[in-house]
VEXMARDO-253461 format. One line per field, with one value per residue (C-alpha): residue number from 1; residue in three letters; x, y, z. Coordinates in nm, 2 decimals. Example, Ala and Ser with C-alpha at 12.3 -4.5 7.8 and 13.67 -1.06 7.14 Angstrom:
k c(1|2)
r c(ALA|SER)
c1 c(1.23|1.37)
c2 c(-0.45|-0.11)
c3 c(0.78|0.71)
END
This chain:
k c(1|2|3|4|5|6|7|8|9|10|11|12|13|14|15|16|17|18|19|20|21|22|23|24|25|26|27|28|29|30|31|32|33|34|35|36|37|38|39|40|41|42|43|44|45|46|47|48|49|50|51|52|53|54|55|56|57|58|59|60|61|62|63|64|65|66|67|68|69|70|71|72|73|74|75|76|77|78|79|80|81|82|83|84|85|86|87|88|89|90|91|92|93|94|95|96|97|98|99|100|101|102|103|104|105|106|107|108|109|110|111|112|113|114|115|116|117|118|119|120|121|122|123|124|125|126|127|128|129|130|131|132|133|134|135|136|137|138|139|140|141|142|143|144|145|146|147|148|149|150|151|152|153|154|155|156|157|158|159|160|161|162|163|164|165|166|167|168|169|170|171|172|173|174|175|176|177|178|179|180|181|182|183|184|185|186|187|188|189|190|191|192|193|194|195|196|197|198|199|200|201|202|203|204|205|206|207|208|209|210|211|212|213|214|215|216|217|218|219|220|221|222|223|224|225|226|227|228|229|230|231|232|233|234|235|236|237|238|239|240|241|242|243|244|245|246|247|248|249|250|251|252|253|254|255|256|257|258|259|260|261|262|263|264|265|266|267|268|269|270|271|272|273|274|275|276|277|278|279|280|281|282|283|284|285|286|287|288|289|290|291|292|293|294|295|296|297|298|299|300|301|302|303|304|305|306|307|308|309|310)
r c(MET|ASN|HIS|ARG|LEU|SER|PRO|TRP|ARG|LEU|GLY|ALA|THR|LEU|TYR|MET|PRO|ALA|THR|ARG|GLU|ASP|ILE|ALA|ASP|ALA|VAL|LEU|HIS|GLY|LYS|ILE|PRO|GLY|LEU|ARG|SER|LEU|VAL|ILE|CYS|LEU|GLU|ASP|ALA|VAL|SER|GLU|ALA|ASP|ILE|PRO|SER|ALA|LEU|GLY|ASN|LEU|GLU|GLN|VAL|LEU|LYS|GLU|LEU|ASN|HIS|ALA|ARG|LYS|LYS|ALA|GLY|ASN|SER|ALA|TRP|PRO|LEU|VAL|PHE|ILE|ARG|PRO|ARG|HIS|VAL|GLU|MET|GLY|LYS|ARG|LEU|ILE|ASP|TYR|PHE|ASN|LEU|HIS|ALA|VAL|ASP|GLY|LEU|VAL|LEU|PRO|LYS|PHE|THR|LEU|GLN|ALA|LEU|PRO|VAL|TRP|TRP|GLU|MET|MET|GLY|ASP|THR|HIS|LEU|CYS|LEU|MET|PRO|THR|LEU|GLU|THR|GLU|GLU|VAL|PHE|ASP|VAL|ILE|GLN|MET|ARG|SER|LEU|ALA|SER|GLU|ILE|VAL|THR|HIS|PRO|CYS|ARG|ALA|ARG|ILE|ILE|ALA|LEU|ARG|ILE|GLY|GLY|ASN|ASP|LEU|MET|ASN|VAL|ILE|SER|LEU|ARG|ARG|PRO|ARG|ASN|LEU|THR|LEU|TYR|ASP|SER|PRO|LEU|GLY|TYR|ILE|ILE|LYS|MET|LEU|VAL|SER|VAL|PHE|GLY|PRO|HIS|ASP|PHE|ALA|LEU|THR|ALA|PRO|VAL|CYS|GLU|HIS|ILE|ASP|ASP|HIS|ALA|VAL|LEU|THR|ARG|GLU|LEU|ALA|LEU|ASP|MET|ALA|ASN|GLY|LEU|VAL|GLY|LYS|THR|ALA|ILE|HIS|PRO|GLN|GLN|ILE|PRO|VAL|ILE|GLU|GLN|ALA|LEU|MET|VAL|THR|GLN|GLY|GLU|TYR|SER|ASP|ALA|LEU|ARG|ILE|LEU|ASN|SER|THR|GLN|ALA|VAL|PHE|LYS|SER|GLN|GLY|ALA|MET|CYS|GLU|PRO|ALA|THR|HIS|ARG|ARG|TRP|ALA|ALA|GLY|ILE|LEU|GLU|ARG|ALA|ASN|VAL|TYR|GLY|LEU|LEU|SER|GLU|HIS|SER|ALA|GLU|ALA|ILE|ARG)
c1 c(9.01|9.10|8.92|8.78|8.57|8.42|8.05|7.91|8.05|7.82|7.52|7.26|7.44|7.32|7.28|7.40|7.32|7.65|7.55|7.52|7.75|7.78|7.93|8.28|8.11|7.95|8.27|8.48|8.31|8.03|7.75|7.53|7.53|7.57|7.68|7.89|7.90|7.78|7.75|7.79|7.53|7.57|7.32|6.94|6.96|7.08|6.94|7.12|7.12|7.31|7.58|7.85|7.78|7.76|8.13|8.25|8.13|8.27|8.60|8.60|8.47|8.77|9.03|8.91|8.89|9.25|9.39|9.24|9.35|9.70|9.72|9.53|9.43|9.08|9.03|8.76|8.54|8.25|8.32|8.29|8.17|8.09|7.82|7.87|7.59|7.73|8.06|8.17|8.15|8.31|8.61|8.61|8.62|8.92|9.11|9.07|8.97|9.18|8.99|9.25|9.01|8.74|8.68|8.49|8.26|7.88|7.84|7.51|7.29|7.54|7.53|7.76|7.81|7.94|8.17|8.50|8.42|8.44|8.73|8.92|8.93|8.90|9.15|9.44|9.31|9.26|8.89|8.67|8.32|7.96|7.77|7.41|7.16|6.88|6.80|6.56|6.82|6.77|6.44|6.60|6.72|6.96|7.11|7.17|7.33|7.57|7.66|7.74|7.95|8.14|8.23|8.30|8.63|8.68|8.98|8.71|8.58|8.83|8.72|8.36|8.27|7.88|7.59|7.34|6.98|6.84|6.44|6.31|6.47|6.35|6.02|6.03|6.12|5.79|5.60|5.50|5.58|5.60|5.29|5.28|5.17|5.33|5.69|5.89|5.83|5.45|5.55|5.71|6.03|5.98|6.05|6.36|6.55|6.49|6.60|6.93|7.01|6.96|7.19|7.46|7.45|7.61|7.90|7.95|7.84|7.69|7.38|7.22|6.87|6.70|6.57|6.25|6.13|5.83|6.07|5.83|5.70|5.92|5.64|5.70|6.06|6.08|5.88|6.08|6.41|6.29|6.25|6.57|6.75|6.57|6.69|7.05|7.09|7.41|7.31|7.03|7.03|6.90|6.79|6.76|6.96|6.64|6.65|6.99|6.89|6.60|6.85|7.10|6.86|6.77|7.13|7.20|7.19|6.96|7.09|6.91|7.09|7.42|7.35|7.27|7.56|7.85|7.69|7.70|8.04|8.17|7.94|8.06|7.71|7.57|7.23|7.09|6.78|6.83|6.53|6.28|6.44|6.67|7.04|7.26|7.61|7.68|7.41|7.39|7.76|7.78|7.47|7.65|7.96|7.77|7.59|7.91|8.04|7.73|7.75|8.09|8.00|7.65|7.65|7.37|7.02|6.87|6.52|6.66|6.79|6.49|6.26|6.52|6.41|6.06)
c2 c(-1.84|-1.46|-1.15|-1.10|-1.43|-1.40|-1.52|-1.17|-1.01|-1.20|-0.98|-1.03|-1.27|-1.20|-1.48|-1.40|-1.66|-1.74|-1.63|-1.25|-1.04|-0.76|-0.98|-0.84|-0.49|-0.59|-0.70|-0.43|-0.13|-0.11|-0.17|-0.30|-0.05|-0.23|-0.56|-0.76|-1.12|-1.29|-1.62|-1.71|-1.96|-2.24|-2.46|-2.37|-2.01|-2.17|-2.40|-2.72|-2.60|-2.28|-2.45|-2.42|-2.03|-2.00|-2.17|-1.96|-1.64|-1.75|-1.80|-1.46|-1.31|-1.48|-1.35|-0.98|-1.07|-1.24|-0.93|-0.67|-0.87|-0.88|-0.51|-0.38|-0.70|-0.80|-0.64|-0.39|-0.63|-0.83|-1.19|-1.38|-1.76|-2.00|-2.24|-2.56|-2.76|-3.06|-3.26|-3.31|-2.96|-2.86|-3.09|-2.93|-2.57|-2.66|-2.87|-2.60|-2.29|-1.99|-1.96|-1.75|-1.44|-1.65|-1.68|-2.03|-2.24|-2.32|-2.67|-2.78|-3.07|-3.11|-3.45|-3.67|-3.88|-3.61|-3.45|-3.66|-3.61|-3.22|-3.23|-3.47|-3.19|-2.87|-2.97|-2.85|-2.53|-2.19|-2.19|-2.19|-2.39|-2.29|-2.61|-2.60|-2.80|-2.89|-3.24|-3.48|-3.58|-3.22|-3.32|-3.59|-3.45|-3.76|-3.73|-3.38|-3.45|-3.70|-3.45|-3.17|-3.43|-3.52|-3.17|-3.02|-3.22|-3.26|-3.05|-2.87|-2.71|-2.42|-2.35|-2.36|-1.97|-2.08|-2.33|-2.21|-2.32|-2.40|-2.28|-2.37|-2.71|-2.82|-2.69|-2.89|-3.20|-3.18|-3.06|-2.71|-2.36|-2.07|-1.90|-1.54|-1.35|-1.55|-1.60|-1.94|-1.95|-2.02|-2.34|-2.64|-2.49|-2.28|-2.61|-2.71|-2.36|-2.40|-2.76|-2.66|-2.39|-2.61|-2.87|-2.67|-2.36|-2.52|-2.62|-2.25|-2.31|-1.98|-2.03|-1.83|-1.76|-1.90|-1.66|-1.48|-1.51|-1.25|-0.99|-0.70|-0.76|-0.62|-0.62|-1.01|-0.99|-0.78|-0.99|-1.28|-1.10|-1.03|-1.39|-1.47|-1.26|-1.40|-1.73|-1.61|-1.64|-1.42|-1.34|-1.41|-1.52|-1.24|-1.28|-0.89|-0.58|-0.45|-0.68|-0.58|-0.27|-0.43|-0.70|-0.48|-0.28|-0.58|-0.69|-0.36|-0.35|-0.13|0.12|-0.10|-0.42|-0.26|-0.10|-0.42|-0.61|-0.34|-0.37|-0.76|-0.78|-0.51|-0.55|-0.69|-0.78|-1.12|-0.99|-0.66|-0.50|-0.31|-0.16|-0.38|-0.70|-0.90|-0.93|-1.22|-1.19|-1.55|-1.67|-1.37|-1.32|-1.53|-1.31|-0.99|-1.08|-1.15|-0.83|-0.63|-0.84|-0.75|-0.39|-0.36|-0.47|-0.31|-0.05|0.09|0.13|0.49|0.60|0.79|0.46|0.30|0.55|0.55|0.17|0.25)
c3 c(-0.73|-0.80|-0.70|-1.06|-1.03|-0.72|-0.75|-0.63|-0.94|-1.15|-1.13|-1.42|-1.63|-1.99|-2.21|-2.57|-2.88|-3.04|-3.37|-3.27|-3.44|-3.13|-2.87|-2.88|-2.87|-2.56|-2.39|-2.54|-2.57|-2.32|-2.56|-2.29|-1.99|-1.64|-1.79|-1.54|-1.70|-2.01|-2.15|-2.51|-2.56|-2.81|-2.67|-2.62|-2.78|-3.13|-3.34|-3.46|-3.82|-3.71|-3.50|-3.78|-3.82|-3.46|-3.40|-3.69|-3.53|-3.20|-3.32|-3.46|-3.13|-2.96|-3.17|-3.13|-2.74|-2.73|-2.95|-2.70|-2.40|-2.50|-2.57|-2.23|-2.02|-1.93|-1.58|-1.72|-1.92|-1.79|-1.70|-2.02|-2.02|-2.30|-2.27|-2.49|-2.63|-2.46|-2.35|-2.73|-2.81|-2.47|-2.56|-2.93|-2.78|-2.55|-2.81|-3.09|-2.98|-2.82|-2.49|-2.30|-2.30|-2.15|-1.79|-1.78|-1.92|-1.83|-1.82|-1.95|-1.79|-1.50|-1.31|-1.08|-1.37|-1.59|-1.34|-1.43|-1.81|-1.78|-1.52|-1.76|-2.03|-1.81|-1.49|-1.68|-1.83|-1.65|-1.73|-1.41|-1.40|-1.36|-1.34|-1.46|-1.25|-1.50|-1.53|-1.38|-1.10|-0.94|-0.83|-0.61|-0.30|-0.22|-0.53|-0.49|-0.14|-0.34|-0.60|-0.30|-0.08|-0.40|-0.53|-0.22|-0.20|-0.56|-0.70|-0.91|-0.60|-0.62|-0.98|-0.92|-0.93|-0.87|-0.94|-1.19|-1.15|-1.49|-1.44|-1.79|-1.82|-1.49|-1.57|-1.88|-1.69|-1.52|-1.82|-1.69|-1.81|-1.55|-1.50|-1.69|-1.35|-1.09|-0.97|-1.01|-0.62|-0.69|-0.90|-0.80|-0.86|-0.54|-0.36|-0.58|-0.52|-0.15|-0.15|-0.36|-0.12|0.17|0.01|-0.14|0.09|0.38|0.19|0.09|-0.28|-0.43|-0.65|-0.93|-0.99|-1.30|-1.59|-1.59|-1.95|-1.93|-2.06|-2.06|-1.72|-1.45|-1.19|-1.17|-1.20|-0.92|-0.68|-0.80|-0.72|-0.39|-0.33|-0.49|-0.24|0.06|-0.04|-0.07|-0.44|-0.58|-0.91|-1.20|-1.55|-1.80|-2.15|-2.24|-2.16|-1.99|-1.71|-1.62|-1.40|-1.23|-1.14|-1.03|-0.80|-0.62|-0.56|-0.39|0.00|0.20|0.44|0.70|0.61|0.60|0.92|1.08|0.90|1.05|1.40|1.39|1.29|1.51|1.85|2.16|2.25|2.23|2.15|2.05|1.92|1.57|1.36|1.55|1.52|1.72|1.61|1.73|1.60|1.67|1.42|1.20|1.13|0.80|0.65|0.78|0.60|0.27|0.30|0.30|0.01|-0.18|-0.09|-0.19|-0.52|-0.61|-0.32|-0.12|-0.23|-0.21|-0.26|-0.57|-0.71|-0.67|-0.84|-1.11|-1.21|-1.15)
END
């Protein structure tokens, strides 16, 4: 997987319904400041009745993107993904649409049983995969272990940029909606996120955080992001451009984290104290490497940048 497709470059992944007419502008002309990745959604964000017009609009968007890519390349673009409604739509996109300007597909309702079906249609393409974990099976740790064991040795492994945690779908499975004034971690999804990190993290799979649908409540979003980072998630789904700078700030690295990471990776000491905490290079090295990767993409958090978001 090339540098462009590093999971650290996902940031706030903005979901845009495929019916929107400003998608090409968002990709080509920087219409949405700070946008690093977007998903053109043909699933939950589009009603069944609007599917024909959404596909027609997508075809036009792809024509614009492919034309621009031939002229100047896509290195300056945000990452572009499409989320088909189901496997059949995914096959239709691959067979009949020009997807050369697209980085990958977000695979809905991904399960172990769906893996061979998706891989049969995507294996010979350039597209990377972002499977979404959002079905009843996700609540079963044994099934998640089986999925992790299968995909870690499967040819698709090299094409998986990240696994996405589908928060709203998972809450729907248990007939709940996120509390308005609480984070997802205050709901049963808190356990699910921690379990998924514990199952997939040791295999070096990156996971992204679910959306916070309370668009105007940046206080809840900020609290949730702190927990996303504490659990090692690499980015977060966004549904409104106003959420992007808040998510970006959370992904920035503090001066203290950066300093500790450098010392851990460069120190010849087995253990040392820094900022009132023990640093042990033998056990903190992977954390430190991740911090430097994050800092390389998102930069260091300063008091000025924190105040700008508030």
